[in-house]
C-alpha positions in Angstrom: -23.2 7.7 64.9 -22.4 9.0 61.4 -20.9 12.3 60.6 -24.2 13.8 59.5 -26.5 12.2 62.0 -27.1 15.6 63.8 -27.6 17.6 60.6 -30.7 19.7 60.2 -33.5 17.2 59.2 -33.8 16.8 55.5 -30.7 18.7 54.7 -28.2 15.9 54.3 -30.0 14.2 51.3 -30.1 17.5 49.5 -26.6 18.6 50.2 -25.0 15.3 49.3 -26.2 15.8 45.7 -25.1 19.4 45.5 -22.0 20.9 43.8 -20.4 24.1 45.0 -17.5 25.9 43.3 -14.8 27.8 45.3 -12.7 30.3 43.5 -9.7 30.9 45.8 -8.5 28.6 48.5 -7.1 31.0 51.0 -8.5 32.3 54.2 -12.1 32.5 52.9 -12.1 29.6 50.5 -10.4 27.0 52.6 -12.5 27.8 55.7 -15.7 27.9 53.7 -14.8 24.6 52.1 -14.3 22.9 55.4 -17.7 24.1 56.7 -19.4 23.0 53.5 -18.0 19.5 53.8 -19.0 19.3 57.4 -22.5 20.4 56.4 -22.7 17.5 53.9 -22.1 19.1 50.5 -21.2 16.2 48.3 -19.0 17.8 45.7 -16.6 20.8 45.5 -14.8 22.3 42.6 -11.6 24.0 44.1 -9.7 26.5 42.0 -6.4 28.2 43.1 -3.0 28.6 41.6 -1.0 29.2 44.8 1.0 27.0 47.1 0.8 27.0 50.9 3.1 29.5 52.6 3.9 29.9 56.3 2.2 33.3 56.4 -1.1 31.6 55.4 -1.3 29.5 58.6 -2.7 32.3 60.7 -6.1 32.2 59.0 -6.2 29.4 56.4 -7.2 25.7 56.8 -3.7 24.4 56.4 -0.9 23.0 58.6 2.9 23.0 58.8 3.1 19.8 56.9 1.2 21.4 54.0 3.9 24.1 53.4 4.9 24.1 49.7 2.0 22.0 48.5 -0.4 23.4 46.0 -3.4 24.8 47.9 -6.0 22.8 46.0 -4.1 19.6 46.6 -3.5 20.2 50.3 -7.1 21.4 50.9 -8.5 18.4 49.1 -6.6 16.1 51.4 -7.8 18.0 54.5 -11.4 17.8 53.4 -11.2 14.1 52.7 -9.8 13.6 56.2 -13.2 15.1 57.4 -15.4 13.2 55.0 -13.7 10.5 52.8 -16.6 10.3 50.5 -16.6 13.9 49.4 -16.0 14.3 45.7 -13.4 17.0 44.8 -12.3 18.5 41.6 -9.0 20.3 42.2 -7.7 22.8 39.6 -4.4 24.5 40.3 -4.8 27.2 37.7 -4.9 31.0 37.5 -8.6 31.4 36.6 -9.6 33.9 33.9 -13.0 35.3 33.1 -13.2 33.3 29.9 -12.8 30.0 31.8 -15.5 30.6 34.4 -18.4 29.0 32.3 -16.4 25.8 31.7 -14.6 25.4 35.0 -17.8 25.9 37.1 -20.3 24.5 34.6 -21.6 22.0 37.2 -21.5 24.3 40.2 -24.9 25.3 41.6 -23.4 27.9 43.8 -20.1 29.7 43.6 -18.1 30.9 46.6 -16.0 34.0 45.6 -12.9 33.9 47.7 -10.3 36.1 45.9 -8.1 38.6 47.6 -8.1 41.5 45.2 -11.1 43.8 44.5 -10.5 43.8 40.8 -10.5 40.0 40.6 -13.7 39.8 42.8 -15.4 42.2 40.3 -14.6 40.3 37.1 -15.5 37.0 38.7 -18.9 38.2 39.8 -19.5 39.7 36.4 -18.3 36.6 34.5 -20.5 34.3 36.7 -23.6 36.4 36.4 -23.2 36.5 32.6 -22.7 32.8 32.4 -25.2 31.7 35.0 -27.8 34.4 35.7 -30.0 32.0 37.6 -27.3 30.6 39.9 -26.2 32.1 43.2 -22.7 33.6 43.8 -21.7 34.3 47.4 -18.9 36.9 47.6 -17.0 38.7 50.4 -16.0 42.3 50.9 -14.3 43.6 54.1 -12.8 41.0 56.3 -9.7 42.8 57.7 -9.0 43.9 61.2 -10.1 42.7 64.6 -13.4 42.3 66.3 -16.3 44.6 65.3 -18.7 41.7 64.9 -21.6 44.1 64.6 -20.1 45.4 61.3 -20.2 42.0 59.6 -23.4 41.4 57.7 -25.0 39.5 54.8 -26.6 41.5 52.0 -28.4 40.0 49.0 -29.2 41.6 45.6 -30.8 39.2 43.2 -28.5 36.2 42.8 -25.5 37.9 44.5 -24.9 37.6 48.2 -22.2 39.7 49.8 -20.7 38.9 53.2 -18.4 41.1 55.3 -18.3 44.7 56.4 -17.9 46.1 52.9 -15.4 48.7 54.0 -12.1 47.4 55.6 -9.1 46.8 53.4 -6.0 44.7 53.6 -4.0 47.5 55.2 -5.7 46.6 58.5 -4.2 43.1 58.5 -6.0 39.7 58.7 -7.0 37.9 61.9 -8.2 34.3 62.0 -11.5 34.7 63.8 -12.8 37.6 61.7 -11.8 35.9 58.4 -13.4 32.6 59.6 -16.6 34.4 60.6 -17.0 35.8 57.0 -16.1 32.5 55.4 -18.7 30.8 57.5 -21.3 33.4 56.6 -20.5 32.5 53.0 -20.8 28.8 53.6 -24.1 29.3 55.6 -25.6 31.3 52.8 -24.7 28.7 50.3 -26.1 25.9 52.4 -29.3 27.8 53.1 -29.8 28.4 49.4 -29.2 24.8 48.4 -31.4 23.3 51.0 -34.3 25.7 50.4 -34.2 25.2 46.7 -33.9 21.4 47.2 -37.0 21.4 49.4 -38.9 23.6 47.0 -38.1 21.1 44.1 -39.3 18.2 46.2 -42.7 19.9 46.7 -43.2 20.6 43.0 -46.1 18.6 41.6 -45.1 15.7 39.3 -46.9 15.1 36.0 
C-alpha cells in the first residue's frame, strides 16, 4: 500500500498539486506541517529564523538530534522522512510585512503560526492586503491544559481562527493542546483546498 491509499477519495490528486505556506515552525507550525504532508499536500513553504532548543521538544515536531539546527532545515528533513517526494522551500529568515507578498507568492493557503500577538496581527494584515482572495488560517489561545470544549474554529471571510481566543502564554504550553490547535489549522487548510479543487473540476470548460 502507498502512503495515501487510505486518503479521502479524490483528495490526494488535489492536495499533491497544492502549495501551503507556514509562517513559524514552532509548536503550531511544525505540527501542522507534519499533518499537511501526511494528508498529501505536495509543497510547503517553511519560514522561521530560529534554531531548535531543548525547551521546544515538549510540543514541537523535533527530536534530540535536531538540537541546534535551524528549525526550517530540521523540519524539512523530518517531513521528507514521512514523504520523500514532498517539495519544500525552507527560508531561515525573520519575516517582515514587506516580504509576505514575495515569500508566499505561490502559497494558496497560509498557516499563521507565530508566538506573539503583534506578529500575528501584522501577518494577517499583510496577507489580506496582498492576497485578499486567499485563505489564512491563524491561531489564538493555545495555552494551558485540557478544556477541549473551549477550542473552536471561527471563520470571517478568508480568515480562519483556531483556538480558544483567550488563553495567554502565562498558562504554559502542553503538547496535546498545542497539537489539537495545529491540527485544527491543518484540517481547515485541507478542507479549503479540497473543496476548491473539486469546485474547479466541476466548472464547465469552453
